[in-house]
N, C-alpha and C positions, 0 to 999 in steps of 0.2 A: 457626366457619362463618358467613359473612354471612347477615343477616336476607334473607328472601325474600318476606315480606309487609309490605305497605305500605298507608298509606291513600291515597296518591296516586303514581303513576308518571308521570313525563314521559318521553316517547319524543323525544329530541333536546334537545341542550344549547345552542343557540343564544340569541340575545337573548329571544326568547319562553320557551323551555324552562327556563333556568336562573334567569331573574328570577321566573318563576312558582314554581319549587322554593323558592327563598328566601323568597318571600312564604308559601308553604305551611307552611314550617318556622317561621316567624314566629308563625303562627297555630295552632301546635301539631299540625299533621299529620305523620305519620311518612311521609318522602317519598325517592323515589329518581329518578335521572335515568339514562337508558339513552344514551349518546353513542357513535356509531360512529367518529368521526374525532377532531375537536379540539373541547374545550369553547369555547365562545364562537361556534361555527358559522361558517357562511360570512361574515357579517358583520365578525367580529371578526378572523378569519383570512385571509379571501379577498376582504373587500369594504370595508366602511366604514372601517375602522382602516388597513389597509395603504395603501389608495388615497390617503387623506388625507396619510399620510406621503410618498408619491411626490408628490402635488400640491403639497406644501409645498416640495420641493426644486425643481420646475419653476418654482413662483412666485419662489423666490429667484434663480433663473436668469435670469428675466425682469427682475427688479428691479436685478439687476446690470448688465443690458444698458442700463439706464436710469440709470446711475449719475451720468453727467455732468449730469443733470437736478438732482441734489441737491449738485452740487458736489464729487463724489468722482470719484477716477480709479482704475480697477481694470484691471489688465492681466493677461495670462496665465490666463484663465479657460477651463476645460475641464470636460467632461461625464465623470464616472465612475459609468457606469450599474450596474455591480455593486456599489459602495458604496451608491448610491441603493436598490437592491433589498435589500441587507443590511440597511440601516437600517429599511427598511420591515418586513421579515421580523422583525426583532429586536423591534419595536414590537408586532406582532401576538403574538409568542411571549410577551412579557412580560405582555401582558393575558390571554392564555389561561391563563397559569400563576396569574394573579390571579383569576380565575373559579373554578378548582380550589380556591384558599384559601378563597375566600368559601363555596363549597359545603360545604368542609369545616368551617369556622367555624359555619355553622348546621345541622351535623350531617346534612347531605343524603348519602345514598348514591349513588356513581356506579358504574355498570357499564359497561365497556368492551365494546362491541359494538353489534349491530342488534336492534331490538325487534319482536317480531311479535305480534299478539293471536292467542290460541290458544283462544278459547271461553271461557264462563263457569266460573267455580269455585264452591265451596260457599259459601253465605251471600252470594250475590249479588256476589262479587268477580269481577274480569276476570283470566284467566290471560294471562301474557306471557312468550313464549319469548325468552332473549337467546342471540344466537350471535356468534361472532367468526371469521372465516375458515372458516366451514363447521363449526366445532365448538361444541358447546353450552357456554355460559358458566353460565347459570342459569335456572331456571324460577321466575317471579315471579308474584305475587298481589296485586291491590289493588282496592278498590271503586271508585276513578276513576283513569281514564287519559286524559292529555291529549297529543295527537299535535301534535308541533311540530318536524317533519321537515324544514322550510323547501323550498327550490326549487333548481333549477338552471338553467343558460343553456338557452334555447331554440335549436334548429337549425331551419333550413328545407331543404325537399328540394331536393337537389342542392348545396347550400351547407354541407357537412360540414367541421367544423373538424378539422385533422391534428395540432393541437398545435405544429407547425413553423413553417409559414408562414401558415396560417389559425387564427387564434386565437379562443378565447372570453376572457372577463375574467380567468379564471385565469391563462393564458399571457401575457396582456399586462401582468400584474403582476410578472411575473419575467424580463424578456428578458435575453438574455445579452449582446446587442449592441443598439444603438440605430439602429433602421432609418432610412434616408433617406428613404422614402416609405411612406405607410400609407393604406389605405382603411378607414373605419369604415362599417360596416353598420348603420344606425339612429341616430337622434338624440335618443333620450331620455336620461335623467340619465347612464347608465354610459356610453353613447356619446359624449356631449359632455364628459364628464369626462376620457376617454382621448384624446379629439380635443384638449382644451386641454393635456394633460401632455405628449404627443408634439410638439405644436406649439411649445409653449414651450422645448422642448429642441432645437428646429431641424429636425424632420423636416416634410416636405412632406404635408400632411394633406388628404384628400377624404373628405366625408360625404356618404352616399347615404341619403335618407330617402323612405319610400313614401307618406307623408302630404304635405300642402300647406305644412307649416311645420315648423321644429326645435323641440324641446321641447314637443311637441304637447298634452301634458296642461296647459300653462300657460296663462295668459291670453294672448289673442292679441297684445295690445300688448307684453307682455314678450317674448313669441316673436320679434316683429319686431324689437324692440331688440337681442336677444340675436343674431340673424341678423346685422344689420349689424356688431355688435361682432366676430363671428367672422370674417366676411369682411374686416375691417379687419386682422385679425391674420395674414390670408394663407391661412385655411381655405376650401377650395373645397368649396361645398355644392350638391348637386342634390336637389331636392325634386320630390314625386310622381314618383320614380324607383324602380327595381327593379334589384337585381342578379340577373341571370337564370342567369349561370354563372360558375364560378371555376375556372381551370386553373392548376395549379402547374408551375413548371419549377424548374430546379436552383437559381436565384437570385431568382426573382421568383413573382408570381402575376399572371395576365391575368385581369380581370374584366369581363365583358360586363354593361353596364349599359343597361335600357331607359329612355329619357328621353321617356315619353309617346310611344311608338311609334317613335321614333328610336333605334337602337342604337349605342352608342359603347363602345370597349374601351379600359380604363384598366389599365396595368402598373405594379405597386407591389411593394415588397419583403415587405410583411405586409398581412394583412387582419384586422380584428377583427369579429366578430359580436357585435352587441349589440341584438338583436331581441327582447327580453323574456325571460321566464322561465316555467318550468313546474314545478308542484308536485311534490315527491317522495313519491307517493302509493303507489309499488309495494312490494310485499313487506312490507307492514305487516299482512297478515291481514284485510284488509278485505271479502273475498270471501265469507267466511262470517258477515257482519254486516249490519246495516241502514244502514250508512254508505254515503252517496251520493257520487259523484265526478262533477263536470262540467268540461270543458276542463281536465283535470288537477287540479282544485282540488276539495278535501273541502268539501262543503254543509253550513253550519251555521245555527243561528238566532241570534237577537241576543245570546244568552249563550254562544255558542261550542259549543254542544250539538250532536252529530251526531244521525242517527236512530238510533243505537244506545244504549241506556241506559248510563250510566257512561262513555261515551267521547265526548270533547271534542276539538276541534281550534283550533290559532290559529296566527297569523303568516303568513309566504308560503304556507303550505300551503293555506290557506282563501281567497287571492286578493288583489286590491288593496285598499287601497294597500300595495304591496311595501316596506315600510320597518321597520327594526328597532325604532324606538320605537313603532310601532303594534303590534308583535308583543308587546313587553314590557308594553305598557298591557292589551292582550287577556289576557295570561296573569295579571297581577295580578286583573283583574276576574273572570276566569273562577274562580281559586282563591276570591276572596272571596264570589263566588256560591255554590260548593260548600259552603263553610263556613256560609253563611246570615247573613253581616253584613248590617246594615242600610244603607240609603243606597248601595247599589251600582247603578251606571247603565250601560246598555249603551252601546257604543262609538258616536261620531258621528264618521263619517269626515270631516265638514266640520271637525272641530275637529283633524285631524292635520295638523300643519305638513310640508310637503315641502322639501327642500334639494337642491340641485345645486352641487357644489364645483367646476364649471368657471371659466374667467376670461372675463367677470365672473360672480361668484356669482348664483344665482337662489334664491330662496325665496318660499313661498306658504303661505296657509292659507285655508280657505273657498271661496266660491264665485267664480268668474270672472265678468267682465262678462257675456258671452255666455250663461252659465248662469243668472244672475240674472234676465236680461231673458227667457229661455225661460220662467222660472217665472212670468212676469208680474208681477215686482216692479218698482217704480218706484224707480230707483236714483239715488243722489247720489255723485258720483265726484269724488275728489280726488287731485292729482298734484302730486308734488314732486321736482324733479331734483336729483341729488347736486351739479351745478354751483352751486348756490345754498346749499350747506352748508360751512361754515368748516372744518370737520374735513377732510371730502372734499378740499378744495383744498390743505389743509395736507398731506395724505398724497400728493398728486399722483394721486388717483384721483376726477376729476370726473366719469366716466362712470356714470351710474346713474340709476335712477328708482324711486320708491316710489308705488304706486297703492292707494288705499283705496275700498272700496264701501261704502255705507250704504243701508238702506232708507229712503227718503225719507219715509215717514209714521211710522215709529217710531224712527228713529235708530239701530236695531240694526246691529252690524258685521256685514256679509255676508261681506267677504273682504278679503285684503290680499295684494298682489302686489309682490315687491321684485327688483331687479337691481341689482348693483353691489358694490363692496368690502365684504365681511363681512356681507351680508345674511343669512347662515346663522346669525350671532350675535344678529340683530336681530328676527327673525320670532317669537321666542317672546313678545315684548311684544304682539303681536295674537294670539297663541295664548292668553296668559293673559287678554286682554281678552274674548276669545269665551268662554272658561270662565267667566268671571264675568258673562257676558251684559251687557257694558259697552255703553253707547251713545255717541254722538259727545260728549254733554255731558261725561262723566266724563274722556274722552281729552283733549278741548279744555282741561279744568281742571287737568290733570295737568302738573306742573313737571318738564320735561327737562333734564338737565344740559348746560351749554356749556363748551367745544366739543366734541360728540360726534356721530358719524353718527347717533345715535338722535333727534336733532333732526328728521330727515327724516319720522319717523314722525308727530310732533307737526304739522309743516307739512303734510304730506298730508292730514291731518284738518280742519286749518283750511281748506284749499283747497277741500275738499267743500263747505264752508258759506260760501264767499266771505270767508274771513277771513285767508288766507294772508299772511305778513308779509314774507319774504325772498325773494319771486321775483314 
């Protein structure tokens, strides 16, 4: 019979839960994970990984369309959406099985089902009931329980997904056919990634955003650059606009859009709702605890502790930034705090890099220019365009910008904002710099390899201090 008493139980096996479980096992805790669907969570199965597999396919389709620029002649190109989806699902399945292997390797017990807090047990432990399809699986107990149940797509009143013509991100990842026209509601990371994917495969794409700019959490200058790039690709964008009604017919969806007081009807084959996410806090047994929930997210302190002793929460369940790597970091930090390790530090949200895999890619870390100035900080700003970088020119990707912000008095790196080819693979340089509390002096003294896109990092720093070389 499987063990039912543990030092730590993770409710949720996503990038927060499974990473925390492995770290706990490394530190000698007897650990279990309760997962109701797929190990790896939404990120691995329905988010980060499969979407990147799809975006890789659309990127290749786009590049093939530019083959003549590179002296190549390609004929007879066609899109097989079923094969694209199959490859994407295979990538997710492979990694999900890999998570199972890692948990087994680290002697973490996995329970297939939904976990629910069931009051205190003897000796200060928490009781947890596990059920699957309405049937009891196990009654568990642990001194510590970490809730890592993630989040799901938010819906708006009157704009309900039907899974057929009105999609959430889940249906958008497994289309049976390629729609000729598409409306994306929301221009955040999820919305613009799908807009890029379908546009690069030839669909007519319209984006409606309630705020006054696309990618609204990014630096305003980067948002403006992205807006121009998206429109150049043929994506129609409506800002400060709201979809007020969706009516489905046999073949289409008729969307009514409020364009600042002026109503307009748009007819498309499919609609993707990308208007944010809500935490999965229901059915966790929180009603009999001191755990607080605000705006669908569990309230925690800087150590991920809830108001209930022995109960913690991490990842998307506790709010923004809604990123897999943030969840993993919180999980490790929370476990190390539980064990009592020295040199454990609370998460600094300003050190969490954000990446959007649309075309062009967008990545950032730290404060935006507006946020820094609102804090009353005198800033030095450096900019370097991809057009001045040799590797970008050689790749045929001259459209891009790297923007760097420093504290004018101390030289501290306040933030970095990037748009262009492969910036999601470059932002870690700035993330490391912030972790090390690097100033402009160390960055300017660093030798960057040539020819690489990473040289744009160096040049943007040099520009902030009047020393830019190649522009």
